[in-house]
C-alpha positions as CSV (number, residue, x, y, z in Angstrom):
1,X,0.0,0.0,0.0
2,X,3.0,2.3,0.5
3,X,5.7,2.7,-2.1
4,X,9.2,3.7,-0.9
5,X,12.0,4.8,-3.1
6,X,15.3,6.6,-3.0
7,X,17.6,4.0,-1.5
8,X,20.9,3.1,-3.0
9,X,24.7,3.0,-2.6
10,X,26.4,6.0,-1.2
11,X,29.8,6.7,0.2
12,X,30.3,7.5,3.9
13,X,29.6,11.2,4.5
14,X,27.2,11.4,1.6
15,X,23.4,12.1,1.6
16,X,20.3,10.4,0.4
17,X,16.6,11.3,0.3
18,X,14.0,8.7,0.7
19,X,10.4,9.2,-0.2
20,X,7.2,7.2,0.4
21,X,3.7,7.5,-0.8
22,X,0.5,5.4,-1.0
23,X,0.2,3.4,-4.1
24,X,-3.5,3.7,-4.2
25,X,-6.2,6.2,-3.4
26,X,-6.6,7.0,0.2
27,X,-9.0,9.1,2.2
28,X,-6.8,10.3,5.1
29,X,-3.4,10.0,6.5
30,X,-2.1,10.7,10.0
31,X,1.2,9.6,11.5
32,X,4.0,8.8,9.0
33,X,7.4,7.4,10.0
34,X,10.5,5.7,8.9
35,X,12.1,2.7,10.5
36,X,15.1,0.7,9.5
37,X,16.4,-2.8,10.0
38,X,20.0,-3.7,9.7
39,X,21.1,-7.4,9.1
40,X,20.8,-9.3,12.3
41,X,19.2,-6.4,14.2
42,X,15.8,-5.5,15.2
43,X,13.7,-2.9,13.4
44,X,14.2,0.6,15.0
45,X,12.5,3.9,14.6
46,X,14.4,6.5,12.6
47,X,11.9,9.4,12.6
48,X,8.2,10.1,13.0
49,X,6.0,13.0,11.9
50,X,2.4,13.5,13.0
51,X,-0.4,15.1,11.0
52,X,0.2,18.5,12.5
53,X,3.9,18.4,11.5
54,X,5.5,17.6,14.9
55,X,8.5,15.4,14.6
56,X,10.5,13.0,16.8
57,X,13.7,11.1,16.0
58,X,15.3,7.9,17.2
59,X,18.8,8.2,18.7
60,X,20.5,6.5,15.8
61,X,20.2,9.3,13.3
62,X,19.3,12.3,15.5
63,X,20.9,15.4,14.1
64,X,21.6,13.8,10.7
65,X,18.1,13.0,9.5
66,X,15.2,15.2,8.7
67,X,11.7,13.9,8.2
68,X,9.1,16.0,6.3
69,X,5.8,15.5,4.6
70,X,3.8,16.9,1.7
71,X,0.2,16.6,2.7
72,X,-1.0,17.5,-0.8
73,X,0.9,14.5,-2.2
74,X,0.5,12.2,0.9
75,X,4.2,11.8,0.7
76,X,6.8,11.5,3.5
77,X,10.4,12.2,3.0
78,X,13.6,11.3,4.9
79,X,16.6,13.4,4.2
80,X,19.7,11.7,5.5
81,X,23.1,13.4,5.7
82,X,26.6,12.5,7.0
83,X,25.8,8.9,6.3
84,X,27.9,6.2,8.1
85,X,28.5,2.6,7.2
86,X,26.4,1.6,10.3
87,X,23.4,3.3,8.6
88,X,23.3,0.5,6.1
89,X,19.9,-1.1,6.5
90,X,16.6,-1.6,4.8
91,X,14.5,1.5,5.4
92,X,10.7,1.0,5.8
93,X,8.1,3.7,5.8
94,X,4.9,3.4,7.9
95,X,1.7,5.4,7.8
96,X,-1.7,5.4,9.6
97,X,-4.1,5.6,6.7
98,X,-7.8,5.8,6.1
99,X,-8.9,3.3,3.4
100,X,-12.4,2.3,4.5
101,X,-11.1,2.2,8.1
102,X,-8.0,3.6,9.8
103,X,-5.2,1.0,9.6
104,X,-1.4,0.6,9.8
105,X,0.4,0.3,6.5
106,X,4.0,-0.5,5.7
107,X,6.1,0.0,2.6
108,X,8.2,-2.7,1.1
109,X,11.5,-1.3,2.2
110,X,14.3,0.3,0.4
111,X,17.9,-0.7,0.8
112,X,20.5,1.9,1.8
113,X,24.1,0.8,1.6
114,X,26.8,3.1,2.9
115,X,30.3,2.2,1.9
116,X,33.4,3.2,3.9
């Protein structure tokens, strides 16, 4: 239900911008967030943005990531700067969406690889 894109291979110190949007028509969207999961590790929160625009960040990328949203496009973005090899992970977007009823939706994940 969510389509994430923007991942890829980047050198340490570089930047990437991820984006995520619903792949079908929706009738409302509230909280949107990004999570990541590195090999052998649990999924962790990277950043969250609520409908009113308030944001919160996980410790892993605090100060290096910025989450934003375009409500007209129902799209959430994650700008990541000063990337480190330990940021290598599959990044997943999440949104609380109204399609008939309010439900949790996850994107398929986009791989970010940071080389040293």
